[in-house]
N, C-alpha and C positions, 0 to 999 in steps of 0.2 A: 360573546361578540367576537367578530374576527378585526383586527386593525385594517386599516385603509391599503389597499394593495398598491405594488409599486409598478413600475419605477417612480421612486420620489424625485422631488427637485426642488431648489431652493434658490431663492434670489432677494436681494436689498429690496424691503420696503419702499413705496413710492415717496414718503417721507423722511427716508434716509435714517430712520428710527432702530432699524433691526432687521430681521430676516424671516421672510414668510417661507413654509414648507407647503408643498403641494404633493396631493396623491392623487393615483388614477381613480376615476369612479366611472360608471355607467350612466350617463344623465342624459336623456332621450328630450329632456325638455329645451335644449339649446341645439337639437339636431344631431348631435355627435352619438355614435355608441360609446366611445369613450373621451373622457376629458378629464380636466384636473380639477381638484377642487383643495381649498387652503384647508391644512390640517392644523398647523400650530405656528408660533414666532419665537424668534429670540430677541427681544426688546433690548436696546441698548440703554446704557446706564444713565442716570438723569443728574445732573449735579442739583445741587440745593439753590433755591430761587432766594433772592433778599426779598425783602418787603417793596411791593409794587412792581417785581420784574418777574418772569416767567423763567421756569427752570429750561436749563441747556440741556439738551440730549447729545451726547457724543457715542461713536462707535468703539468699542474696547478692540486693540487689535486681535484679540481672540475670537472675537463673534464670526466673522468669515470663516476661519478655520474650523470652527465648532460646529456650524452649518453644514461645512463641506464632509466633516467625519460623520454626522448624523446621517447624512443622504448615504455616503458610502455603505455603512453599517447595515443600514435598512435595504439597501438595493442589493448586498451581497449576503444578507442573513440567510435566506433559503439554500442557496446555493452550498455555502459554506457549512451549514448543518446537514445537507445530504451529503457532502462529500468526508464529513466526521463520522457519520454513522456507516459510511461505506469502509472508512478507515479501521474504525473500532471492529466491525465484524472481520476485517483481515488479521487486526492483532489477536480478537480470539481464538481464530483459526492457527496461529503461529504460536501463540504464548498462553492461551487459557484467560483466564480471568487475571491479567497481571496489573501492575500499578501503572501502565500505560492505558489498558484497557478502562481501570477504574477512572483516571483523568477524562478520559473521553466520554465516559459515562455521566460523570459530574457536570462537564461542560455541555453536553446534550441537555440535559435536565435542567441546567440555569438558562439554556438558550431557548427552551421550551417553556419557561415560567414556573417550574417546578419546585425551584429552590432559590 
C-alpha cells in the first residue's frame, strides 16, 4: 500500500487541541479532481482532571514545530531521495564503493523502508 500523496499540509484543529495533517487525494465525490483528506493528528497534552471536573487540554510549545517538521519532511522526501541517488552514482563513478557511497546506500535503504 502506498502513502498519501503530497503535498501535505497541517493546521491547528478547530478545538485547539492539536494539529491535523492533510494529504492530496483524488476524490470526485466533491467535484474536485484533487482535494485534501485528513491523514492523522498530533493531539495536545491533557492535564489530569479532579473529581467532577473536565480535563484541561493545552498545546505544548513543540507541537507546532513538530507538525511543521513532519510536513517539511514528507513534502521534500521524494526530491531528497532522488538527489541522493544521483549523488551516489557520481560518488561511485569517482571513488567506487567508498565509505561515502556506503553511507548513501544505507540512507537510501532507510528512506525506502528497507532498514
